[in-house]
C-alpha positions as CSV (number, residue, x, y, z in Angstrom):
1,X,-8.9,182.9,52.4
2,X,-8.4,184.4,49.0
3,X,-4.7,184.7,48.0
4,X,-4.7,186.2,44.6
5,X,-2.9,189.4,45.6
6,X,-1.2,189.9,48.9
7,X,0.4,193.1,50.2
8,X,3.3,193.5,52.6
9,X,4.2,196.8,54.3
10,X,7.6,196.1,55.7
11,X,9.5,193.1,54.4
12,X,12.1,192.2,57.1
13,X,12.8,188.9,58.8
14,X,9.2,188.0,59.8
15,X,7.4,189.7,56.9
16,X,9.9,188.2,54.4
17,X,9.6,184.7,56.0
18,X,5.8,184.8,55.8
19,X,5.9,186.0,52.2
20,X,8.3,183.2,51.3
21,X,6.1,180.6,52.9
22,X,3.0,181.9,51.1
23,X,4.9,181.9,47.7
24,X,6.0,178.4,48.4
25,X,2.5,177.2,49.1
26,X,0.8,179.3,46.4
27,X,3.3,180.0,43.6
28,X,0.7,181.7,41.4
29,X,-0.3,184.3,43.9
30,X,0.9,187.9,43.4
31,X,2.8,189.5,46.2
32,X,3.5,193.2,46.3
33,X,5.5,195.0,49.0
34,X,7.0,198.3,50.1
35,X,9.6,198.8,52.8
36,X,11.9,201.4,54.3
37,X,14.7,200.8,51.8
38,X,14.7,200.3,48.1
39,X,17.4,197.6,48.5
40,X,14.9,195.4,50.4
41,X,12.5,195.6,47.5
42,X,15.2,194.9,45.0
43,X,16.4,191.9,46.9
44,X,12.9,190.4,47.1
45,X,12.2,191.2,43.5
46,X,15.5,189.6,42.4
47,X,14.5,186.4,44.3
48,X,11.2,186.3,42.5
49,X,9.3,186.8,45.8
50,X,7.4,190.0,44.8
51,X,6.2,191.4,41.5
52,X,7.3,195.1,42.0
53,X,10.9,196.2,41.7
54,X,10.5,199.6,43.3
55,X,8.9,201.1,46.4
56,X,5.1,201.4,46.2
57,X,2.5,204.0,47.1
58,X,-0.3,203.0,49.4
59,X,-2.7,203.2,46.4
60,X,-1.0,200.1,45.0
61,X,-2.5,198.1,47.8
62,X,-6.1,199.0,47.0
63,X,-6.9,195.7,45.3
64,X,-5.2,193.3,47.8
65,X,-7.1,190.5,49.3
66,X,-4.9,190.6,52.4
67,X,-2.3,193.1,53.7
68,X,0.4,192.3,56.3
69,X,1.7,195.1,58.4
70,X,5.3,194.1,59.3
71,X,6.8,197.4,60.5
72,X,7.1,198.5,64.2
73,X,3.8,198.9,66.0
74,X,3.7,202.7,66.0
75,X,4.3,202.8,62.2
76,X,1.7,200.1,61.6
77,X,-0.9,202.2,63.4
78,X,0.0,205.2,61.1
79,X,-0.4,202.9,58.1
80,X,-3.9,201.9,59.2
81,X,-5.2,205.4,59.0
82,X,-4.0,205.6,55.4
83,X,-5.2,202.2,54.4
84,X,-8.8,202.8,55.7
85,X,-9.9,204.8,52.7
86,X,-8.0,202.6,50.2
87,X,-8.8,198.9,50.9
88,X,-11.6,196.9,49.5
89,X,-14.5,196.2,51.9
90,X,-13.6,192.5,52.2
91,X,-9.8,193.1,52.6
92,X,-8.3,191.6,55.7
93,X,-5.4,193.5,57.4
94,X,-3.2,191.7,59.8
95,X,0.0,192.6,61.6
96,X,2.9,190.7,63.2
97,X,3.7,192.9,66.1
98,X,4.7,191.5,69.5
99,X,2.3,193.8,71.3
100,X,-1.4,194.1,70.4
101,X,-3.3,196.6,72.6
102,X,-2.3,199.8,70.9
103,X,-3.0,198.6,67.4
104,X,-6.3,197.1,68.4
105,X,-7.4,200.3,70.1
106,X,-6.5,202.2,66.9
107,X,-8.5,199.7,64.9
108,X,-11.5,200.3,67.1
109,X,-11.1,204.1,66.8
110,X,-10.8,203.9,63.0
111,X,-13.8,201.6,62.7
112,X,-11.7,198.8,61.1
113,X,-12.8,195.9,63.3
114,X,-14.4,194.1,60.4
115,X,-11.1,194.3,58.4
116,X,-8.5,193.5,61.1
117,X,-7.2,190.3,62.7
118,X,-4.1,190.7,64.9
119,X,-1.2,188.2,64.6
120,X,2.0,187.5,66.5
121,X,4.2,184.7,65.1
122,X,6.4,183.8,68.1
123,X,9.6,183.2,66.2
124,X,12.6,185.1,65.0
125,X,16.2,185.8,66.0
126,X,18.6,188.7,66.6
127,X,19.2,188.6,62.8
128,X,17.1,191.0,60.7
129,X,16.2,191.8,57.2
130,X,14.9,190.1,54.1
131,X,18.3,188.4,53.5
132,X,17.8,186.4,56.7
133,X,14.1,185.6,56.0
134,X,13.4,181.9,55.9
135,X,10.1,180.1,55.5
136,X,11.2,177.4,57.9
137,X,11.3,179.7,60.9
138,X,7.5,179.7,61.0
139,X,7.2,175.9,61.3
140,X,6.0,174.5,64.6
141,X,6.1,178.0,66.2
142,X,3.2,179.4,68.1
143,X,1.3,182.0,66.1
144,X,-1.0,184.0,68.3
145,X,-4.2,185.3,66.7
146,X,-6.0,188.3,68.3
147,X,-9.4,188.8,66.6
148,X,-11.6,191.9,67.2
149,X,-15.1,192.0,68.6
150,X,-16.4,192.1,65.0
151,X,-14.3,189.2,63.6
152,X,-16.7,186.6,62.3
153,X,-16.3,183.0,63.1
154,X,-15.8,182.3,59.4
155,X,-13.0,184.9,59.2
156,X,-11.4,183.5,62.4
157,X,-11.5,179.9,61.1
158,X,-10.0,181.0,57.7
159,X,-7.2,182.8,59.4
160,X,-6.5,179.9,61.7
161,X,-6.3,177.7,58.6
162,X,-3.9,180.1,57.0
163,X,-1.7,180.0,60.1
164,X,-1.7,176.2,60.0
165,X,-0.7,176.4,56.3
166,X,2.5,178.3,57.4
167,X,3.3,175.3,59.5
168,X,2.7,177.3,62.7
169,X,0.5,176.5,65.7
170,X,-2.4,178.9,66.0
171,X,-3.4,180.1,69.5
172,X,-6.4,182.5,69.8
173,X,-6.2,185.2,72.6
174,X,-7.9,188.5,73.2
175,X,-5.4,191.3,72.8
176,X,-5.2,192.3,76.5
177,X,-4.5,188.7,77.6
178,X,-1.8,188.5,74.9
179,X,0.0,191.6,76.1
180,X,-0.1,190.6,79.7
181,X,1.2,187.1,78.9
182,X,4.0,188.3,76.7
183,X,4.9,191.0,79.2
184,X,5.3,188.2,81.8
185,X,7.2,185.6,79.8
186,X,9.2,187.8,77.4
187,X,9.2,191.6,78.1
188,X,9.8,191.4,81.9
189,X,12.7,188.9,81.5
190,X,14.3,191.3,79.1
191,X,14.0,194.2,81.5
192,X,15.5,192.0,84.3
193,X,18.4,191.0,82.0
194,X,19.1,194.6,80.9
195,X,19.1,195.7,84.5
196,X,21.3,192.9,85.8
197,X,23.9,193.5,83.1
198,X,24.0,197.2,83.8
199,X,24.3,196.6,87.5
200,X,27.3,194.2,87.1
201,X,28.9,196.7,84.7
202,X,28.5,199.5,87.3
203,X,29.9,197.5,90.2
204,X,32.7,195.7,88.4
205,X,36.2,196.7,89.4
206,X,38.9,198.2,87.2
207,X,40.3,194.7,86.3
208,X,36.8,193.7,85.1
209,X,36.9,190.7,87.4
210,X,33.1,190.0,87.2
211,X,33.1,190.3,83.4
212,X,36.1,187.9,83.2
213,X,34.7,185.2,85.4
214,X,31.1,185.4,84.3
215,X,30.1,181.8,83.8
216,X,27.2,179.9,82.1
217,X,24.6,180.9,84.7
218,X,25.1,184.7,84.2
219,X,25.4,184.3,80.4
220,X,22.2,182.3,80.2
221,X,20.1,184.6,82.3
222,X,21.4,187.7,80.5
223,X,21.7,186.4,76.9
224,X,18.6,188.4,75.8
225,X,20.2,191.6,76.9
226,X,22.1,191.4,73.5
227,X,18.8,192.0,71.7
228,X,18.2,195.1,69.6
229,X,17.9,198.3,71.8
230,X,15.8,199.9,69.1
231,X,13.3,197.0,69.0
232,X,13.0,196.9,72.8
233,X,12.5,200.6,73.1
234,X,9.6,200.2,70.7
235,X,8.2,197.2,72.6
236,X,8.4,199.2,75.9
237,X,6.6,202.2,74.2
238,X,3.8,200.0,73.0
239,X,3.3,197.7,76.1
240,X,4.7,199.9,78.9
241,X,1.5,199.7,81.1
242,X,1.7,195.9,81.3
243,X,5.5,195.9,81.7
244,X,5.3,198.3,84.5
245,X,2.6,196.3,86.2
246,X,4.7,193.2,85.9
247,X,7.8,195.0,87.1
248,X,5.9,196.1,90.3
249,X,4.9,192.5,90.9
250,X,8.5,191.3,90.4
251,X,9.9,194.0,92.8
252,X,7.4,192.7,95.4
253,X,8.6,189.1,94.8
254,X,12.2,190.2,95.0
255,X,11.5,192.1,98.2
256,X,9.8,189.1,99.7
257,X,12.9,187.0,98.9
258,X,15.1,189.7,100.4
259,X,13.1,189.5,103.6
260,X,13.6,185.8,103.8
261,X,17.3,186.3,103.5
262,X,17.4,189.1,106.1
263,X,15.5,187.0,108.6
264,X,17.2,183.8,107.2
265,X,14.0,181.7,107.3
266,X,15.5,178.5,106.0
267,X,12.3,176.6,105.6
268,X,10.6,179.3,103.7
269,X,13.7,179.8,101.5
270,X,13.6,176.1,100.6
271,X,9.9,176.4,99.9
272,X,10.5,179.4,97.7
273,X,13.3,177.8,95.7
274,X,11.5,174.4,95.4
275,X,8.3,176.1,94.1
276,X,10.3,177.9,91.4
277,X,12.2,174.7,90.5
278,X,9.0,172.6,90.2
279,X,7.4,175.1,87.9
280,X,10.5,175.7,85.8
281,X,11.1,172.0,85.5
282,X,7.6,171.5,84.2
283,X,8.5,173.7,81.2
284,X,11.3,171.4,80.1
285,X,11.2,168.8,77.4
286,X,10.0,165.6,79.1
287,X,12.8,163.7,80.7
288,X,15.2,166.7,81.0
289,X,16.9,167.0,84.3
290,X,18.4,170.2,85.7
291,X,22.2,170.3,85.4
292,X,24.9,172.9,85.8
293,X,26.0,172.3,82.2
294,X,23.7,171.8,79.3
295,X,25.1,170.5,76.0
296,X,22.5,171.5,73.4
297,X,22.2,172.7,69.8
298,X,19.3,174.0,67.7
299,X,18.6,173.1,64.1
300,X,16.4,174.4,61.3
301,X,14.2,171.6,60.3
302,X,12.0,171.0,57.2
303,X,8.4,170.2,58.2
304,X,8.4,166.8,56.6
305,X,7.5,163.4,58.0
306,X,10.5,161.5,59.4
307,X,12.9,164.5,59.7
308,X,13.4,164.1,63.4
309,X,13.9,160.3,63.0
310,X,16.5,160.9,60.2
311,X,18.5,163.1,62.5
312,X,18.2,160.7,65.5
313,X,19.2,157.7,63.3
314,X,22.1,159.6,61.7
315,X,23.6,160.5,65.1
316,X,22.9,157.0,66.5
317,X,24.7,155.4,63.4
318,X,27.7,157.6,64.2
319,X,27.7,156.5,67.8
320,X,26.4,159.8,69.3
321,X,23.8,159.3,72.1
322,X,21.0,161.9,72.4
323,X,19.8,162.9,75.8
324,X,16.7,164.7,74.7
325,X,15.2,165.9,71.4
326,X,12.2,168.0,70.7
327,X,10.5,170.9,68.8
328,X,10.6,174.4,70.2
329,X,7.2,176.0,69.7
330,X,8.0,179.5,71.1
331,X,11.1,180.6,69.2
332,X,10.7,184.3,69.6
333,X,14.3,185.7,69.8
334,X,15.5,182.1,69.3
335,X,17.0,180.3,66.3
336,X,16.2,176.8,65.2
337,X,13.1,174.8,65.4
338,X,14.6,171.5,66.8
339,X,16.5,171.3,70.1
340,X,18.9,168.4,70.6
341,X,20.6,167.9,74.0
342,X,23.6,165.6,74.6
343,X,25.3,164.1,77.6
344,X,28.7,165.7,77.3
345,X,30.8,168.1,75.3
346,X,32.4,165.4,73.2
347,X,29.0,164.2,72.0
348,X,28.0,167.8,71.3
349,X,31.1,168.5,69.2
350,X,30.9,165.3,67.3
351,X,27.2,165.9,66.5
352,X,27.9,169.4,65.2
353,X,30.5,168.0,62.8
354,X,28.2,165.2,61.6
355,X,25.2,167.5,61.0
356,X,27.1,170.3,59.3
357,X,28.6,167.7,57.0
358,X,25.0,166.9,56.0
359,X,24.3,170.6,55.4
360,X,22.1,171.1,58.5
361,X,22.1,174.7,59.8
362,X,23.3,174.3,63.5
363,X,22.9,177.0,66.1
364,X,25.1,176.7,69.2
365,X,24.5,178.2,72.6
């Protein structure tokens, strides 16, 4: 892929992180950007990330080799209509949205299938903005690629290579499969968390007993309810068909579980719980066992040979035993690329002190 001039429309956490990684890989490339706020552009310019110091008109993107759409999905679709008459015939437009069907349908309607390849880097956190952008958040994270029916094999392979150059793991899916899968493993859990938190809020007593005694299990299952309401309203708007479909399936599953409780079918309850446990355990880092308390931290990690060994050896030298260690590939709404688990709270606390003294960025749960 040619990277002489790259355009970014939107330069927040994900767009800024991609731009920083590209600039690190190809220092001589020219990056131009526009955003919702002049302060974003000024920050990026002051860092030497982009060549323009003020907001751009769309005409300024006419000679870009590639354009990254990094705004909310509905805004990106609006930008496509404007860019159609501006871009070069060989320009590739991509996006970073967490839903793909709406933008792909717009691409088809606009006749831009030769110029568009969808993208979804599955990484990020609740923090936003260019000031939190970091090239390392892309490393070892899944980056889903959704080509169009007219994407050539050469274009797809070039884009796959680009994703790998970011340090990410490319995964090619059609856009409908992507939206159904993300609705299942990301969007539906968020809907459940929002609903559960609102339920507990509504049924709690005046002394806020439930809020007071809420323990690890409740906090873990509802942590994602602290995500941005604006972001999730946008996600629901762009993927509501798939989310509703999955919510219906979930209601059916919950109704089935309710029937087992009403009839108190012990054998089928055990089978239901065991099936869930087996599948959930298969998602764990090899060797992890289910426990009521998990002592874990997450770290940013440079994608360099021996980095995991350095951390493991450092902790071992200081007498801290590691229970499990591994890379997190799907870090959407998560922080840190490396997960480290310990046997007890003392080991966890000691490890945090050791790692922070060595200037590692530690994220605690």
